[in-house]
KEDOFI-672161 format. One record per residue (C-alpha): residue in one letter; x, y, z; chain. Coordinates in steps of 0.25 Angstrom, whole numbers, plus 5000, padded with zeros to 4 digits. Example, Ala and Ser with C-alpha at 12.3 -4.5 7.8 and 13.67 -1.06 7.14 Angstrom:
2
<rec "A", <5049, 4982, 5031>, "A"> <rec "S", <5055, 4996, 5029>, "A"> 
This chain:
391
<rec "M", <5055, 4849, 5198>, "A"> <rec "F", <5055, 4854, 5212>, "A"> <rec "R", <5061, 4864, 5223>, "A"> <rec "L", <5062, 4860, 5237>, "A"> <rec "F", <5063, 4870, 5249>, "A"> <rec "P", <5071, 4870, 5262>, "A"> <rec "H", <5059, 4869, 5271>, "A"> <rec "L", <5054, 4857, 5263>, "A"> <rec "Y", <5067, 4850, 5264>, "A"> <rec "I", <5067, 4852, 5279>, "A"> <rec "R", <5053, 4847, 5280>, "A"> <rec "L", <5057, 4835, 5272>, "A"> <rec "I", <5069, 4832, 5280>, "A"> <rec "G", <5061, 4833, 5293>, "A"> <rec "M", <5050, 4824, 5288>, "A"> <rec "V", <5060, 4813, 5282>, "A"> <rec "T", <5067, 4813, 5296>, "A"> <rec "L", <5054, 4811, 5303>, "A"> <rec "T", <5050, 4800, 5293>, "A"> <rec "L", <5063, 4792, 5295>, "A"> <rec "L", <5061, 4793, 5310>, "A"> <rec "L", <5047, 4787, 5308>, "A"> <rec "T", <5052, 4773, 5303>, "A"> <rec "A", <5038, 4767, 5306>, "A"> <rec "C", <5032, 4776, 5295>, "A"> <rec "S", <5028, 4770, 5282>, "A"> <rec "F", <5028, 4778, 5269>, "A"> <rec "K", <5018, 4778, 5258>, "A"> <rec "S", <5019, 4767, 5248>, "A"> <rec "R", <5015, 4764, 5233>, "A"> <rec "T", <5001, 4758, 5231>, "A"> <rec "Y", <5009, 4748, 5221>, "A"> <rec "E", <5023, 4745, 5221>, "A"> <rec "A", <5033, 4751, 5212>, "A"> <rec "P", <5036, 4744, 5198>, "A"> <rec "S", <5048, 4735, 5198>, "A"> <rec "V", <5062, 4740, 5192>, "A"> <rec "T", <5060, 4729, 5181>, "A"> <rec "A", <5046, 4733, 5177>, "A"> <rec "Y", <5044, 4748, 5180>, "A"> <rec "Q", <5046, 4752, 5166>, "A"> <rec "N", <5034, 4744, 5162>, "A"> <rec "A", <5024, 4752, 5171>, "A"> <rec "K", <5012, 4758, 5165>, "A"> <rec "V", <5001, 4767, 5170>, "A"> <rec "A", <4988, 4758, 5169>, "A"> <rec "G", <4979, 4761, 5158>, "A"> <rec "Y", <4989, 4770, 5150>, "A"> <rec "K", <4999, 4768, 5139>, "A"> <rec "H", <5010, 4777, 5134>, "A"> <rec "I", <5009, 4787, 5145>, "A"> <rec "R", <5023, 4788, 5150>, "A"> <rec "Y", <5037, 4785, 5147>, "A"> <rec "W", <5051, 4786, 5154>, "A"> <rec "G", <5056, 4800, 5152>, "A"> <rec "D", <5071, 4795, 5150>, "A"> <rec "K", <5067, 4786, 5138>, "A"> <rec "T", <5061, 4788, 5124>, "A"> <rec "A", <5047, 4793, 5125>, "A"> <rec "Q", <5041, 4780, 5119>, "A"> <rec "Y", <5027, 4783, 5121>, "A"> <rec "T", <5026, 4798, 5118>, "A"> <rec "Y", <5025, 4796, 5103>, "A"> <rec "T", <5016, 4784, 5102>, "A"> <rec "R", <5010, 4782, 5088>, "A"> <rec "D", <4997, 4789, 5093>, "A"> <rec "N", <5004, 4801, 5098>, "A"> <rec "I", <5013, 4802, 5085>, "A"> <rec "K", <5000, 4802, 5077>, "A"> <rec "R", <4994, 4813, 5086>, "A"> <rec "L", <5007, 4821, 5084>, "A"> <rec "G", <5008, 4819, 5069>, "A"> <rec "A", <4993, 4823, 5068>, "A"> <rec "N", <4995, 4837, 5075>, "A"> <rec "K", <4998, 4846, 5064>, "A"> <rec "N", <5003, 4857, 5074>, "A"> <rec "F", <5015, 4848, 5078>, "A"> <rec "R", <5020, 4848, 5064>, "A"> <rec "K", <5023, 4863, 5066>, "A"> <rec "R", <5028, 4863, 5080>, "A"> <rec "I", <5031, 4855, 5092>, "A"> <rec "D", <5031, 4861, 5106>, "A"> <rec "I", <5036, 4854, 5119>, "A"> <rec "L", <5034, 4861, 5132>, "A"> <rec "A", <5042, 4855, 5144>, "A"> <rec "L", <5038, 4860, 5158>, "A"> <rec "S", <5049, 4857, 5169>, "A"> <rec "G", <5048, 4855, 5184>, "A"> <rec "G", <5050, 4866, 5194>, "A"> <rec "A", <5039, 4864, 5205>, "A"> <rec "E", <5033, 4878, 5208>, "A"> <rec "D", <5042, 4884, 5197>, "A"> <rec "G", <5031, 4878, 5187>, "A"> <rec "A", <5025, 4891, 5189>, "A"> <rec "Y", <5035, 4897, 5179>, "A"> <rec "G", <5030, 4887, 5168>, "A"> <rec "A", <5016, 4889, 5172>, "A"> <rec "G", <5017, 4904, 5170>, "A"> <rec "F", <5026, 4903, 5158>, "A"> <rec "L", <5015, 4895, 5151>, "A"> <rec "K", <5005, 4906, 5154>, "A"> <rec "G", <5014, 4917, 5149>, "A"> <rec "W", <5017, 4908, 5136>, "A"> <rec "S", <5002, 4907, 5134>, "A"> <rec "E", <5000, 4922, 5135>, "A"> <rec "R", <5012, 4924, 5125>, "A"> <rec "G", <5004, 4917, 5115>, "A"> <rec "N", <5014, 4907, 5109>, "A"> <rec "R", <5013, 4895, 5118>, "A"> <rec "P", <5012, 4883, 5109>, "A"> <rec "E", <5003, 4870, 5110>, "A"> <rec "F", <5014, 4861, 5115>, "A"> <rec "T", <5016, 4847, 5108>, "A"> <rec "V", <5022, 4841, 5121>, "A"> <rec "V", <5022, 4846, 5135>, "A"> <rec "T", <5030, 4840, 5146>, "A"> <rec "G", <5030, 4843, 5161>, "A"> <rec "I", <5039, 4839, 5173>, "A"> <rec "S", <5035, 4842, 5188>, "A"> <rec "T", <5029, 4855, 5189>, "A"> <rec "G", <5029, 4855, 5174>, "A"> <rec "A", <5020, 4843, 5174>, "A"> <rec "L", <5010, 4851, 5181>, "A"> <rec "I", <5011, 4862, 5170>, "A"> <rec "A", <5012, 4853, 5158>, "A"> <rec "P", <4997, 4848, 5156>, "A"> <rec "F", <4992, 4862, 5157>, "A"> <rec "A", <5003, 4868, 5148>, "A"> <rec "F", <5000, 4856, 5138>, "A"> <rec "L", <4985, 4860, 5137>, "A"> <rec "G", <4989, 4875, 5134>, "A"> <rec "P", <4987, 4889, 5140>, "A"> <rec "K", <4973, 4887, 5145>, "A"> <rec "Y", <4979, 4880, 5157>, "A"> <rec "D", <4989, 4891, 5160>, "A"> <rec "K", <4979, 4895, 5171>, "A"> <rec "V", <4980, 4882, 5178>, "A"> <rec "L", <4995, 4883, 5178>, "A"> <rec "Q", <4994, 4897, 5183>, "A"> <rec "K", <4985, 4892, 5195>, "A"> <rec "L", <4994, 4880, 5198>, "A"> <rec "Y", <5007, 4889, 5199>, "A"> <rec "T", <5002, 4902, 5204>, "A"> <rec "E", <4991, 4898, 5214>, "A"> <rec "S", <4996, 4885, 5220>, "A"> <rec "S", <5005, 4884, 5232>, "A"> <rec "Q", <5011, 4873, 5240>, "A"> <rec "K", <4998, 4869, 5246>, "A"> <rec "N", <4992, 4868, 5232>, "A"> <rec "I", <5003, 4858, 5228>, "A"> <rec "V", <5007, 4849, 5240>, "A"> <rec "L", <5004, 4847, 5254>, "A"> <rec "L", <5016, 4846, 5262>, "A"> <rec "S", <5014, 4835, 5273>, "A"> <rec "P", <5024, 4829, 5284>, "A"> <rec "M", <5015, 4817, 5284>, "A"> <rec "E", <5017, 4815, 5268>, "A"> <rec "A", <5032, 4817, 5270>, "A"> <rec "L", <5032, 4807, 5281>, "A"> <rec "F", <5024, 4796, 5275>, "A"> <rec "G", <5023, 4800, 5260>, "A"> <rec "A", <5033, 4803, 5249>, "A"> <rec "S", <5034, 4818, 5250>, "A"> <rec "L", <5032, 4831, 5258>, "A"> <rec "G", <5018, 4833, 5253>, "A"> <rec "D", <5005, 4829, 5246>, "A"> <rec "T", <5002, 4834, 5232>, "A"> <rec "A", <4987, 4833, 5234>, "A"> <rec "P", <4985, 4848, 5231>, "A"> <rec "L", <4992, 4847, 5218>, "A"> <rec "K", <4984, 4834, 5215>, "A"> <rec "K", <4972, 4842, 5217>, "A"> <rec "I", <4976, 4853, 5207>, "A"> <rec "L", <4980, 4842, 5196>, "A"> <rec "S", <4966, 4835, 5199>, "A"> <rec "E", <4959, 4848, 5196>, "A"> <rec "E", <4966, 4851, 5183>, "A"> <rec "I", <4970, 4837, 5177>, "A"> <rec "N", <4956, 4832, 5175>, "A"> <rec "D", <4949, 4824, 5164>, "A"> <rec "D", <4946, 4837, 5156>, "A"> <rec "F", <4961, 4841, 5156>, "A"> <rec "V", <4966, 4827, 5152>, "A"> <rec "A", <4956, 4827, 5141>, "A"> <rec "E", <4963, 4840, 5136>, "A"> <rec "L", <4976, 4833, 5137>, "A"> <rec "A", <4971, 4822, 5128>, "A"> <rec "K", <4966, 4831, 5118>, "A"> <rec "E", <4979, 4837, 5116>, "A"> <rec "A", <4986, 4824, 5116>, "A"> <rec "K", <4978, 4820, 5104>, "A"> <rec "K", <4985, 4831, 5097>, "A"> <rec "G", <4999, 4824, 5100>, "A"> <rec "R", <5003, 4833, 5111>, "A"> <rec "L", <5010, 4827, 5123>, "A"> <rec "L", <5010, 4831, 5138>, "A"> <rec "Q", <5020, 4824, 5146>, "A"> <rec "I", <5024, 4824, 5161>, "A"> <rec "G", <5036, 4819, 5167>, "A"> <rec "T", <5037, 4811, 5181>, "A"> <rec "T", <5048, 4804, 5188>, "A"> <rec "N", <5046, 4789, 5191>, "A"> <rec "L", <5054, 4789, 5204>, "A"> <rec "D", <5054, 4773, 5204>, "A"> <rec "A", <5061, 4773, 5191>, "A"> <rec "Q", <5069, 4786, 5192>, "A"> <rec "R", <5064, 4790, 5178>, "A"> <rec "P", <5056, 4801, 5172>, "A"> <rec "V", <5043, 4797, 5166>, "A"> <rec "V", <5035, 4805, 5155>, "A"> <rec "W", <5020, 4804, 5156>, "A"> <rec "E", <5012, 4806, 5143>, "A"> <rec "I", <5001, 4815, 5149>, "A"> <rec "T", <4994, 4816, 5136>, "A"> <rec "E", <4993, 4801, 5134>, "A"> <rec "I", <4987, 4799, 5147>, "A"> <rec "A", <4977, 4810, 5143>, "A"> <rec "L", <4974, 4802, 5130>, "A"> <rec "S", <4971, 4790, 5138>, "A"> <rec "G", <4957, 4794, 5142>, "A"> <rec "R", <4959, 4787, 5155>, "A"> <rec "S", <4951, 4792, 5167>, "A"> <rec "D", <4963, 4792, 5176>, "A"> <rec "A", <4971, 4800, 5166>, "A"> <rec "P", <4970, 4813, 5173>, "A"> <rec "K", <4974, 4807, 5186>, "A"> <rec "L", <4986, 4801, 5180>, "A"> <rec "I", <4990, 4814, 5173>, "A"> <rec "R", <4989, 4821, 5187>, "A"> <rec "D", <4997, 4810, 5194>, "A"> <rec "I", <5008, 4812, 5183>, "A"> <rec "M", <5008, 4827, 5185>, "A"> <rec "L", <5009, 4826, 5200>, "A"> <rec "A", <5020, 4816, 5199>, "A"> <rec "S", <5028, 4825, 5190>, "A"> <rec "A", <5027, 4836, 5200>, "A"> <rec "S", <5029, 4828, 5212>, "A"> <rec "I", <5042, 4833, 5219>, "A"> <rec "P", <5049, 4822, 5226>, "A"> <rec "G", <5048, 4823, 5241>, "A"> <rec "A", <5038, 4835, 5240>, "A"> <rec "F", <5027, 4829, 5232>, "A"> <rec "P", <5023, 4814, 5233>, "A"> <rec "P", <5026, 4805, 5221>, "A"> <rec "V", <5015, 4801, 5212>, "A"> <rec "L", <5013, 4786, 5211>, "A"> <rec "I", <5009, 4781, 5197>, "A"> <rec "D", <5002, 4768, 5196>, "A"> <rec "V", <5007, 4759, 5185>, "A"> <rec "V", <5006, 4744, 5181>, "A"> <rec "I", <5016, 4734, 5176>, "A"> <rec "N", <5010, 4721, 5170>, "A"> <rec "G", <4996, 4724, 5177>, "A"> <rec "K", <5002, 4726, 5191>, "A"> <rec "K", <5001, 4740, 5198>, "A"> <rec "Y", <5013, 4748, 5202>, "A"> <rec "Q", <5016, 4762, 5206>, "A"> <rec "E", <5027, 4772, 5201>, "A"> <rec "V", <5032, 4784, 5209>, "A"> <rec "H", <5032, 4797, 5201>, "A"> <rec "V", <5038, 4810, 5205>, "A"> <rec "D", <5042, 4824, 5200>, "A"> <rec "G", <5046, 4823, 5185>, "A"> <rec "G", <5057, 4833, 5188>, "A"> <rec "V", <5065, 4822, 5196>, "A"> <rec "T", <5070, 4816, 5183>, "A"> <rec "R", <5068, 4828, 5173>, "A"> <rec "Q", <5064, 4843, 5175>, "A"> <rec "I", <5059, 4845, 5161>, "A"> <rec "F", <5057, 4835, 5148>, "A"> <rec "V", <5053, 4835, 5134>, "A"> <rec "Y", <5055, 4821, 5128>, "A"> <rec "P", <5065, 4810, 5129>, "A"> <rec "R", <5079, 4813, 5122>, "A"> <rec "D", <5078, 4800, 5114>, "A"> <rec "L", <5064, 4804, 5108>, "A"> <rec "D", <5067, 4806, 5093>, "A"> <rec "I", <5060, 4818, 5090>, "A"> <rec "R", <5065, 4819, 5076>, "A"> <rec "K", <5060, 4805, 5073>, "A"> <rec "L", <5047, 4808, 5078>, "A"> <rec "Q", <5046, 4820, 5069>, "A"> <rec "R", <5049, 4812, 5057>, "A"> <rec "M", <5038, 4802, 5061>, "A"> <rec "L", <5028, 4813, 5062>, "A"> <rec "H", <5034, 4821, 5050>, "A"> <rec "M", <5034, 4833, 5059>, "A"> <rec "Y", <5045, 4843, 5059>, "A"> <rec "P", <5039, 4855, 5068>, "A"> <rec "Q", <5045, 4866, 5076>, "A"> <rec "K", <5049, 4860, 5089>, "A"> <rec "N", <5049, 4867, 5103>, "A"> <rec "M", <5052, 4864, 5117>, "A"> <rec "W", <5047, 4873, 5128>, "A"> <rec "L", <5054, 4871, 5141>, "A"> <rec "I", <5049, 4877, 5154>, "A"> <rec "R", <5058, 4875, 5165>, "A"> <rec "N", <5051, 4878, 5178>, "A"> <rec "T", <5063, 4883, 5186>, "A"> <rec "K", <5075, 4891, 5185>, "A"> <rec "I", <5087, 4885, 5177>, "A"> <rec "D", <5098, 4895, 5181>, "A"> <rec "P", <5107, 4892, 5193>, "A"> <rec "E", <5102, 4901, 5205>, "A"> <rec "Y", <5113, 4905, 5215>, "A"> <rec "K", <5108, 4903, 5230>, "A"> <rec "P", <5117, 4901, 5242>, "A"> <rec "V", <5113, 4888, 5249>, "A"> <rec "S", <5112, 4886, 5264>, "A"> <rec "L", <5119, 4873, 5270>, "A"> <rec "S", <5105, 4868, 5274>, "A"> <rec "L", <5101, 4854, 5270>, "A"> <rec "A", <5088, 4860, 5264>, "A"> <rec "D", <5094, 4871, 5256>, "A"> <rec "I", <5105, 4862, 5250>, "A"> <rec "A", <5095, 4851, 5246>, "A"> <rec "E", <5085, 4861, 5240>, "A"> <rec "R", <5096, 4869, 5233>, "A"> <rec "S", <5102, 4856, 5227>, "A"> <rec "F", <5088, 4850, 5223>, "A"> <rec "Y", <5085, 4863, 5216>, "A"> <rec "T", <5098, 4864, 5209>, "A"> <rec "L", <5097, 4849, 5205>, "A"> <rec "T", <5083, 4852, 5199>, "A"> <rec "K", <5088, 4864, 5192>, "A"> <rec "Y", <5100, 4857, 5185>, "A"> <rec "H", <5091, 4845, 5182>, "A"> <rec "G", <5081, 4854, 5175>, "A"> <rec "L", <5092, 4861, 5167>, "A"> <rec "G", <5098, 4848, 5162>, "A"> <rec "D", <5084, 4844, 5157>, "A"> <rec "L", <5083, 4857, 5149>, "A"> <rec "V", <5097, 4855, 5143>, "A"> <rec "N", <5093, 4841, 5139>, "A"> <rec "I", <5080, 4846, 5133>, "A"> <rec "T", <5087, 4857, 5126>, "A"> <rec "S", <5096, 4847, 5119>, "A"> <rec "L", <5084, 4839, 5115>, "A"> <rec "A", <5078, 4851, 5109>, "A"> <rec "K", <5090, 4854, 5101>, "A"> <rec "R", <5091, 4839, 5096>, "A"> <rec "D", <5077, 4838, 5092>, "A"> <rec "G", <5075, 4852, 5086>, "A"> <rec "F", <5066, 4859, 5096>, "A"> <rec "H", <5067, 4873, 5099>, "A"> <rec "I", <5069, 4875, 5114>, "A"> <rec "H", <5062, 4885, 5123>, "A"> <rec "I", <5065, 4886, 5138>, "A"> <rec "T", <5060, 4894, 5150>, "A"> <rec "N", <5063, 4893, 5165>, "A"> <rec "V", <5061, 4901, 5177>, "A"> <rec "P", <5070, 4913, 5176>, "A"> <rec "K", <5082, 4915, 5185>, "A"> <rec "S", <5076, 4928, 5189>, "A"> <rec "F", <5064, 4923, 5196>, "A"> <rec "D", <5067, 4925, 5211>, "A"> <rec "V", <5054, 4923, 5219>, "A"> <rec "P", <5057, 4914, 5231>, "A"> <rec "L", <5051, 4901, 5232>, "A"> <rec "E", <5046, 4899, 5246>, "A"> <rec "D", <5039, 4886, 5246>, "A"> <rec "F", <5034, 4874, 5238>, "A"> <rec "F", <5025, 4880, 5227>, "A"> <rec "D", <5026, 4894, 5232>, "A"> <rec "K", <5014, 4902, 5226>, "A"> <rec "K", <5021, 4915, 5226>, "A"> <rec "Y", <5033, 4909, 5219>, "A"> <rec "M", <5025, 4902, 5209>, "A"> <rec "K", <5016, 4914, 5205>, "A"> <rec "A", <5029, 4922, 5203>, "A"> <rec "L", <5035, 4912, 5195>, "A"> <rec "Y", <5023, 4910, 5187>, "A"> <rec "Q", <5023, 4924, 5183>, "A"> <rec "V", <5037, 4924, 5179>, "A"> <rec "G", <5034, 4912, 5170>, "A"> <rec "Y", <5022, 4919, 5164>, "A"> <rec "E", <5030, 4931, 5161>, "A"> <rec "K", <5041, 4923, 5154>, "A"> <rec "G", <5031, 4915, 5146>, "A"> <rec "R", <5025, 4928, 5141>, "A"> <rec "S", <5038, 4934, 5137>, "A"> <rec "N", <5045, 4934, 5124>, "A"> <rec "S", <5057, 4928, 5131>, "A"> <rec "A", <5050, 4916, 5137>, "A"> <rec "W", <5059, 4905, 5132>, "A"> <rec "Q", <5074, 4903, 5130>, "A"> <rec "T", <5079, 4894, 5119>, "A"> <rec "T", <5092, 4889, 5125>, "A"> <rec "L", <5094, 4884, 5139>, "A"> <rec "K", <5101, 4896, 5147>, "A"> <rec "F", <5105, 4894, 5162>, "A"> 
């Protein structure tokens, strides 16, 4: 998900204080009103069907008749199923990016049946889905970028907007990469029955949302690249630091707007809902493959001792970081339990406890380059994965 820093907290506190003093100031508002509490579950993105579901309910749209047909027709899936799940972690996504590069070079990286991404994992997921040829894009994103390439911190944005900064630089990067040709590649893979999913948090509803990126690609709509970019940006939008993403929806022909933020607010990593009956699906398809879950946790999972000062900023930062750590750990425990129930082999990797390069600022380039290298070396090694959750 995210890590905040004392100087950012101090800046935020100062801006909020000034904002409260300027009582005549008005804040940005939605173009369309929010859906009502009685109708919000009926909201749909205009022109699309079956492209998202609530992450806390059965994945009712994931296995539509068409997709089941595509799954059953892919002979590769009769031998093995591979699910790659990429977690949140902000700049720690450099670990996952490096790990994928090293895994590619090790030579046994599979073609994943399903790829899921949350937060920084949502930025990685589409490129991981399309395979090793996009490793260089991830390397550039996580070793050549810095704060100025991701977000422009702005006092005025904090005063009159919904965040500390403007994500225009990140939008530019996504616009360059997630274009018509890229979406056409996603659609080609979707026709094989493969799935790419990204998680956001619907802040109005306080619920996780899973977006079927491959279904969006299959739509053939001209606005599909923009919608995919918006979803990726929303999933990575750290509340308070990045502005939320407003998603236009319709209910009974009337337009509304939803507020979506970092998927890590509700979950740090995900595979599929617990009440999805995998064994029933196997019987429907007459498929009994070897099944693997590959979980990349883009942060440390071990407790790290560090004396805390009694400043507001230090206590708040340490508390948020600890909350995120144990939130993510709980998700890994749940997925491990799910894997055991459904007969999946579990494989887990995370940022090693030994990594000690200090993080000096938001998306610190020196930090990310060092962590990318650690991930790369781990991905190439024969001890890349652990098969049990150790912490």
